[in-house]
MARNU-766242 format. One line per field, with one value per residue (C-alpha): x negated, y negated, z negated. Coordinates in Angstrom, 2 decimals. Layout:
<zators>
c1 <- c(X  ...) .
c2 <- c(Y  ...) .
c3 <- c(Z  ...) .
</zators>
This chain:
<zators>
c1 <- c(0.00  -2.89  -4.38  -1.06  -0.78  -4.38  -3.74  -0.62  -2.50  -5.25  -2.70  -0.85  -4.11  -5.25  -2.07  -1.12  1.57  5.13  6.46  9.41  12.09  10.85  7.32  8.21  6.68  8.86  8.14  8.31  7.51  7.16  6.93  6.89  7.73  5.26  2.48  -0.85  -4.02  -5.55  -2.57  -3.86  -6.56  -7.99  -8.70  -10.44  -7.85  -9.51  -6.30  -3.56  -3.55  -2.03  -3.29  -0.75  -1.35  -5.08  -4.82  -2.95  -5.69  -8.38  -6.58  -5.45  -6.66  -6.80  -6.34  -8.71  -7.86  -4.09  -1.90  1.76  3.72  3.23  6.88  9.52  12.01  9.47  7.33  10.26  11.55  8.15  7.42  10.70  10.69  7.07  7.86  6.45  8.63  9.42  10.60  13.22  14.87  13.56  11.16  12.64  14.13  17.36  19.44  20.63  17.06  16.69  19.11  17.51  18.76  21.29  19.19  16.27  15.81  14.72  12.65  15.87  17.52  14.46  14.26  18.02  18.06  15.27  17.42  16.03  18.09  17.33  17.61  17.07  16.79  16.32  15.60  16.79  16.80  17.59  21.29  24.23  26.95  27.68  25.73  22.64  23.00  20.82  23.87  24.41  20.76  20.28  20.08  22.49  22.12  21.84  21.55  20.66  21.12  22.25  20.13  16.45  16.59  18.70  20.75  20.58  23.78  24.73  24.09  26.88  27.88  25.95  23.46  20.16  17.37  19.11  22.44  24.86  26.18  24.54  25.94  25.93  26.88  28.71  30.62  29.74  28.71  27.96  24.54  22.67  19.01  16.19  16.51  13.30  14.18  17.63  16.27  13.70  16.34  18.71  15.81  15.01  18.67  18.62  15.41  16.82  20.03  18.03  15.89  18.97  20.47  17.28  16.64  13.43  13.82  12.63  12.98  12.33  12.00  11.71  11.56  12.60  10.00  7.70  9.51  10.75  12.55  10.11  11.90  10.35  11.27  9.54  7.57  5.78  5.24  4.06  0.40  0.21  1.73  -1.53  -0.70  2.06  5.64  5.73  2.56  3.26  6.53  5.00  2.38  5.02  7.09  4.03  3.24  6.82  6.43  3.22  5.08  7.78  5.24  3.70  7.10  8.04  4.84  5.38  8.96  7.79  5.25  7.80  10.18  7.45  7.49  4.21  2.06  4.06  5.19  3.57  3.47  2.82  2.31  2.12  3.44  5.23  3.00  0.37  0.75  3.24  1.80  -1.46  -3.88  -5.20  -6.27  -7.62  -7.16  -9.88  -11.93  -9.28  -7.97  -4.24  -1.24  2.33  3.36  -0.20  -1.67  -4.99  -5.77  -4.41  -0.97  -0.91  -3.73  -2.21  -2.88  -1.81  -2.46  -1.31  -1.52  -0.48  -2.22  -0.90  -2.00  -5.46  -4.83  -6.62  -10.00  -10.19  -11.47  -11.40  -10.23  -11.81  -10.48  -7.89  -4.30  -0.87  2.74  3.70  1.56  3.51  6.49  4.44  2.07  4.82  6.39  3.07  2.39  5.89  6.08  9.54  10.81  10.14  13.19  14.13  13.20  11.34  7.82  6.11  3.98  1.91  0.18  -0.24  -3.30  -3.02  -6.41  -8.00  -6.57  -8.05  -11.75  -12.10  -11.26  -13.96  -11.50  -12.84  -10.89  -10.59  -11.48  -7.81  -6.13  -3.18  -1.02  0.88  2.51  4.74  7.60  10.27  12.09  15.30  13.46  9.85  7.18  4.15  0.94  2.76  0.85  -0.57  -3.44  -4.87  -7.01  -9.66  -11.78  -14.36  -12.46  -9.52  -8.28  -5.91  -3.40  -4.88  -8.00  -9.89  -12.17  -13.57  -16.14  -14.75  -17.93  -19.96  -17.20  -14.30  -13.07  -12.48  -14.41  -16.37  -14.73  -17.11  -14.89  -17.46  -20.14  -18.11  -16.11  -15.89  -14.18  -11.80  -10.91  -10.31  -8.02  -6.26  -5.55  -4.12  -1.86  -0.66  0.37  1.92  3.97  5.05  6.37  8.32  9.60  12.53  13.95  14.19  17.55  19.16  20.72  22.05  25.74  27.84  30.65  34.19  36.97  34.76  36.25  32.96  33.03  36.55  36.86  33.46  31.94  29.96  27.71  25.80  22.52  23.16  24.22  22.20  20.82  17.65  17.80  18.00  20.83  22.06  20.31  20.57  23.38  21.87  22.26  25.88  26.45  24.91  27.22  24.56  26.43  26.33  25.31  21.85  23.33  26.00  25.65  27.40  27.50  26.90  29.74  30.84  34.59  34.84  38.22  40.78  43.66  44.95  42.46  42.79  39.94  39.70  37.38  36.00  33.63  33.08  32.99  35.93  34.29  33.95  37.75  37.56  39.41  37.65  37.39  36.32  33.42  31.38  29.48  25.86  25.54  23.52  19.76  17.39  13.72  11.32  12.01  15.52  17.82  19.79  23.00  21.92  22.56  25.78  28.46  29.36  33.04  34.01  37.36  37.87  41.32  40.93  39.45  38.39  37.64  36.03  35.63  35.48  38.18  40.05  39.86  42.16  42.48  44.76  45.12  45.10  45.21  41.69  42.94  43.53  40.97  40.80  42.09  43.58  43.75  45.43  44.11  44.09  40.56  39.16  36.65  33.00  30.20  30.92  30.19  32.11  31.83  33.92  33.86  35.57  35.90  36.92  39.19  36.02  34.76  32.05  31.46  30.73  30.25  32.46  29.69  31.74  34.15  36.09  37.28  39.62  41.33) .
c2 <- c(0.00  -2.35  -1.74  -2.58  -5.85  -6.74  -6.24  -8.40  -11.20  -11.01  -11.18  -14.16  -15.99  -15.30  -16.17  -19.20  -20.13  -18.93  -19.78  -21.98  -20.45  -22.51  -21.16  -17.52  -15.42  -13.49  -9.79  -7.79  -4.09  -1.89  1.79  4.30  8.00  10.87  8.57  9.58  7.71  8.60  7.51  3.96  2.72  0.43  3.54  5.38  7.08  7.49  7.68  5.70  1.92  -0.22  -3.78  -5.59  -3.47  -3.65  -7.43  -7.11  -4.75  -7.32  -9.98  -7.85  -6.23  -2.49  0.23  2.92  5.57  5.12  8.19  9.08  12.35  14.77  14.38  11.72  11.33  11.97  9.09  6.71  7.27  6.64  3.68  2.01  2.82  3.10  6.54  9.96  11.70  14.64  12.28  10.76  14.02  13.66  16.48  17.73  16.19  18.26  20.60  17.89  17.16  13.93  11.84  9.25  9.62  7.04  5.79  4.75  1.04  0.29  -2.47  -3.76  -4.17  -5.82  -8.43  -8.94  -9.64  -12.18  -14.12  -12.67  -11.68  -7.99  -6.09  -2.44  -1.37  2.11  5.24  5.44  9.22  8.92  9.76  9.00  8.79  6.62  5.91  6.72  4.54  1.44  -0.81  0.78  0.22  -3.51  -4.07  -6.78  -6.23  -2.69  -1.21  2.47  5.88  8.89  11.59  11.87  11.00  10.06  13.11  14.86  16.21  13.13  10.81  9.55  12.37  12.75  10.02  10.20  7.63  5.36  3.58  5.35  4.05  3.25  2.21  -1.57  -2.41  0.93  0.61  2.66  0.12  0.78  -0.38  -0.62  0.12  2.20  2.85  1.07  -2.00  -2.09  -1.92  -4.66  -6.79  -6.55  -7.29  -10.49  -11.55  -11.00  -12.99  -15.89  -15.88  -15.81  -18.72  -20.72  -20.00  -21.21  -17.86  -15.89  -12.44  -8.87  -6.99  -3.25  -1.98  1.80  3.25  6.84  6.80  8.53  11.41  14.10  14.89  13.09  10.38  7.16  4.41  5.50  2.28  3.12  6.85  6.38  5.60  8.97  11.21  13.15  14.55  17.12  15.82  16.03  14.00  11.54  10.56  10.59  8.12  6.22  5.71  4.39  2.05  0.77  0.25  -1.64  -3.87  -4.54  -5.35  -7.93  -9.42  -9.56  -11.42  -13.86  -14.38  -15.13  -17.61  -19.34  -19.61  -21.15  -18.17  -16.37  -18.37  -17.37  -13.89  -10.78  -8.47  -4.78  -2.03  1.57  5.07  7.76  10.83  12.46  12.90  15.40  15.59  13.68  15.77  17.78  14.57  12.63  13.05  10.73  13.71  14.88  18.36  19.00  17.12  16.36  18.72  19.51  19.11  18.17  14.55  14.79  15.26  12.24  9.73  7.07  3.50  0.52  -3.02  -6.14  -9.71  -12.90  -16.11  -18.32  -15.74  -15.39  -11.76  -12.10  -11.64  -7.99  -6.60  -2.96  -1.97  1.41  2.31  5.08  3.78  5.24  4.64  4.28  1.11  -0.81  -2.04  -3.09  -4.94  -6.80  -7.76  -9.36  -11.02  -12.47  -13.17  -11.70  -10.08  -6.34  -4.15  -3.91  -0.73  0.76  2.11  2.53  5.55  3.33  0.09  -3.30  -3.51  -7.30  -7.73  -5.39  -7.41  -10.68  -10.85  -13.66  -11.23  -8.83  -6.06  -3.39  -0.67  2.65  6.07  6.90  10.23  10.57  13.53  14.35  17.57  19.07  21.03  21.45  24.02  24.00  23.58  22.43  25.09  24.34  23.72  24.25  22.55  20.04  17.57  16.04  13.16  10.69  8.48  11.27  14.50  16.45  19.39  21.39  24.04  24.37  26.14  24.40  21.42  19.13  16.35  13.70  11.64  14.54  16.47  14.25  17.05  19.30  22.27  23.45  24.45  23.44  24.36  26.83  24.12  21.55  23.28  20.05  18.25  21.17  21.11  17.35  17.44  20.57  18.92  15.86  17.94  20.08  16.96  15.43  18.57  18.96  15.40  15.79  19.37  18.62  16.20  18.79  20.12  16.69  17.30  14.41  14.63  12.97  10.88  11.78  9.21  6.21  3.01  2.20  5.43  6.77  9.01  10.53  12.22  15.32  17.23  20.49  18.54  18.29  21.86  23.24  26.66  28.71  29.34  27.02  24.58  23.05  19.69  18.59  18.44  21.10  23.58  22.55  23.03  26.51  27.29  28.47  30.86  33.62  33.67  32.35  29.24  28.23  26.47  24.18  20.46  18.96  16.49  14.07  13.47  9.78  10.03  12.71  12.92  14.29  14.63  15.47  17.59  18.00  20.69  20.43  22.24  19.04  15.52  13.13  11.06  14.17  14.69  18.40  21.54  23.92  26.55  24.11  24.88  21.78  21.06  19.89  16.15  13.75  13.88  10.98  10.53  12.99  16.42  17.86  15.86  17.62  16.87  18.81  22.10  23.72  23.83  27.43  28.32  30.08  31.63  31.43  32.10  31.47  28.70  28.95  26.03  26.14  23.01  22.97  25.29  25.19  28.17  27.86  29.59  29.41  30.80  28.34  28.09  27.74  25.16  22.78  20.02  20.38  22.37  20.23  21.07  18.88  19.63  18.23  17.57  16.72  13.92  14.95  16.82  20.13  22.10  22.30  24.89  25.46  28.48  29.41  33.15  35.05  38.08  40.20  38.59  36.44  33.33  29.77  26.84  23.81  21.58  18.44  17.70  14.50  13.96  11.15  10.20) .
c3 <- c(0.00  -0.85  2.59  4.28  2.32  3.15  6.87  6.71  4.96  7.58  10.36  8.91  8.21  11.76  13.65  11.61  9.15  9.48  12.91  13.67  15.87  18.81  18.37  17.91  20.68  23.05  23.56  26.79  26.53  29.61  28.69  31.54  31.52  32.08  33.31  31.83  30.95  34.30  36.39  36.93  39.26  36.54  34.46  37.26  39.45  42.86  44.94  43.26  43.65  40.89  41.57  39.40  36.30  37.04  36.80  33.49  32.30  33.11  31.08  28.12  24.96  25.63  23.02  24.27  21.64  21.35  20.74  21.08  21.07  23.97  25.11  25.70  22.81  20.04  21.30  21.61  18.09  16.49  18.76  17.79  14.06  12.90  11.48  12.32  14.87  12.63  9.90  12.20  13.29  16.85  17.66  20.92  24.05  24.13  21.88  19.49  18.47  20.44  18.36  16.08  12.51  11.44  8.52  10.76  11.47  15.01  16.54  18.10  14.70  13.14  15.89  16.09  12.35  12.93  15.41  18.62  21.64  22.09  25.37  26.26  29.90  31.37  29.38  25.78  25.16  21.45  21.62  23.92  21.27  18.28  16.10  18.16  21.27  21.68  21.35  17.91  16.91  17.24  20.99  22.08  25.84  27.22  30.70  30.57  32.11  30.09  28.49  29.22  32.90  35.87  36.87  33.50  31.99  29.91  32.86  35.08  37.43  40.68  39.82  41.64  41.62  44.15  43.57  41.20  37.88  34.55  31.18  30.85  27.26  26.94  30.23  33.35  35.95  39.64  40.85  44.13  44.60  43.15  39.41  38.34  40.40  38.78  35.23  35.82  37.52  34.55  32.19  34.09  33.95  30.20  29.80  31.83  29.78  26.54  27.66  28.65  25.22  23.51  21.83  21.59  23.11  22.89  26.20  25.97  29.55  29.45  32.94  33.63  36.42  37.15  35.38  37.73  39.88  42.12  44.09  45.31  47.74  50.92  51.28  48.02  48.61  52.21  51.31  49.52  52.17  52.47  49.02  48.45  48.27  44.49  43.97  46.80  45.12  41.63  42.81  44.78  41.64  39.81  42.70  42.46  38.70  39.42  41.86  39.28  36.58  38.90  39.74  36.06  35.17  38.04  36.86  33.31  34.63  36.85  33.90  31.75  29.39  30.10  27.67  24.59  25.58  24.15  27.16  26.50  29.04  27.84  28.55  26.57  26.96  29.13  32.85  34.23  37.74  38.16  36.13  39.08  40.81  37.82  34.08  32.73  31.58  29.15  28.44  28.80  30.16  29.10  26.30  25.25  21.79  23.43  24.26  27.81  26.27  23.97  24.56  26.82  27.98  25.89  27.12  25.26  26.56  24.73  25.82  23.01  20.45  22.04  22.96  26.28  27.89  28.81  25.50  24.42  20.94  20.28  16.82  16.75  16.85  17.43  18.30  14.63  14.54  17.17  15.15  12.08  14.40  16.24  12.91  11.94  15.30  15.55  11.80  11.41  8.25  7.91  7.27  3.61  1.75  4.72  4.32  7.66  8.47  10.74  9.91  11.50  13.75  14.08  12.43  14.96  17.82  16.55  17.31  14.76  11.96  10.79  9.95  7.61  9.39  7.53  8.91  9.16  9.93  12.33  13.30  16.47  17.59  20.26  18.73  21.45  19.32  17.30  13.99  13.44  13.00  10.86  12.83  16.15  18.99  16.53  16.52  13.34  14.51  13.44  15.66  15.85  15.31  16.72  14.64  16.84  15.81  12.34  13.58  16.41  15.76  18.46  18.13  20.48  20.46  21.84  23.62  24.83  27.08  24.06  25.47  22.41  19.13  16.32  13.36  12.04  11.96  9.99  7.24  5.22  8.11  8.63  4.93  4.89  7.92  6.68  3.35  5.08  7.30  4.39  2.46  5.57  6.25  2.62  2.62  5.86  5.60  3.25  5.84  8.62  7.42  7.72  11.12  13.14  14.06  16.77  15.33  16.33  16.03  15.37  16.83  18.58  20.60  20.98  22.89  22.31  25.38  24.43  26.84  26.89  26.72  22.97  22.24  19.37  20.20  19.94  23.69  26.70  27.22  30.51  30.22  33.87  36.39  38.66  35.80  35.33  39.05  38.82  35.87  33.45  31.23  28.64  24.99  25.78  27.37  24.93  21.61  19.16  18.58  15.16  14.70  12.01  11.81  10.96  9.27  8.69  11.11  14.38  17.23  20.90  22.28  26.05  27.36  30.89  33.20  35.24  33.77  34.13  36.84  39.04  38.81  39.69  38.66  36.28  39.03  41.74  44.02  44.73  47.93  47.62  47.18  49.30  49.09  48.45  49.42  47.83  46.37  46.04  43.78  41.05  42.90  46.00  44.15  45.29  42.60  41.78  41.42  38.19  37.25  33.48  32.11  28.38  26.25  22.63  20.33  16.90  14.81  11.03  9.74  13.05  15.38  18.35  21.71  24.70  28.18  31.06  34.81  36.20  38.67  35.75  35.29  31.53  28.59  25.82  22.13  19.52  16.04  12.51  11.28  7.89  7.45  7.29  9.04  10.73  13.90  17.14  19.89  23.00  25.31  28.57  29.30  32.42  32.63  32.67  29.46  31.02  28.87  29.97  27.67  28.15  29.45  28.76  25.93  25.23  21.66  20.65  17.39) .
</zators>
């Protein structure tokens, strides 16, 4: 605690006395999806060209040893809360384990409470229902897709990376253009509106690109056509992001906002596709416990705060440090009764401060299971050491590629890092049973739209629309939703194979949808016809079943529910006993 207070005092001394509202810096964060440390030309990629981000790199402070989680949702929760991923309930990207616990305070809420306009654009991936949506967590302007990517099960039906519909402040809204362009465009509108209203702003621009499926505007993928289709479109998406970063910076300059805007560029995990071309000498990629899975770029530029000049910051840092640091830089009040797992690095960023930085220990892991498993795909890290999976030790100063396990040569280091992890795990483990639950009957989200993306299961769940079209079925592909009945009363539950916007019968066969540039879109999968005749619903103490005509669009149950947390499952069965989950359910009070 003393160290945290010391850092705060250093930051305030360095960046001046408390700021007036007119002097408060704006914040623009660009965080991309599945783009690794080596997926930038400024960091050595020999094929990809990113001139706009390269220019930002030249002008910024660069965190060279900055770490996140190896996958999407776990990074986002820690980035936005300053808490370890496993503390927040978000340790997977699907199966009900991507919803940020209700008690967590996000960056959006902190800055909203400080009088900022707060905008979130693009990929949220921390819950699509109340109380987990960005509009429920402090963001006053929201334009987002559903789930973890465009075309995933919670997303608007038949979305691909061009055109479609996204949720603008909770309402599905048709759009035109490539997804990344749309999200940057809405962010610029928000910034202009905030400026006109005389309010400082926080714009969190979280692109789903370059996450697969690999689709890019052809003008951006064309220079990479000598690569395979997957990589050409991966690089094309990054080139498009680069173009948008440049346009955003030009926009800020033209609006007179660049001087006092903290501009951050970073990514959410290691590369998903670029490692075979260039991986900056690292081992592993997205999902890996080795550095290639979680060491990513982080550039920060703020002219008025003297965060300029192209300087490297080499001390080890992490996603849990971002919110405490922004609180210090912007001099806003921290959330009450919240103890961060990270710490402010404001003193590290200021070259005028001789920060006595500790030899700190950080932990990251890749769980991607229903319930966390001790030591699973873990990395316990210091500036010099990586202790992986509770047994392998790597000296990063001598062996940055993590090729030689030296655990036997340094038992004292192994013991120190083991002790830290054991204490870390013991502190977090009691929280794992605190499952998140989707609210039913809450006025902010009534009816609630539930999808198979959030089924809780030990197997696989249909998390994208191609899997829904294929009618993934059977015990291994059904699960239950954790739900929280907001108040006792009568509820209508409508079970569907296809979502409302598709407007199809349960037994409908669906022709492949239109393709877009790049690899096959989810919607190009042919929709399989199924012929269920019976539906069964279980929720709380209610077990109900009924026969139905498969040409119906939905099966409706009206039930009395008691207030509180419970489970809900819904199954369609055929005359032969084959079971299909109800991929979509709509519940209204």
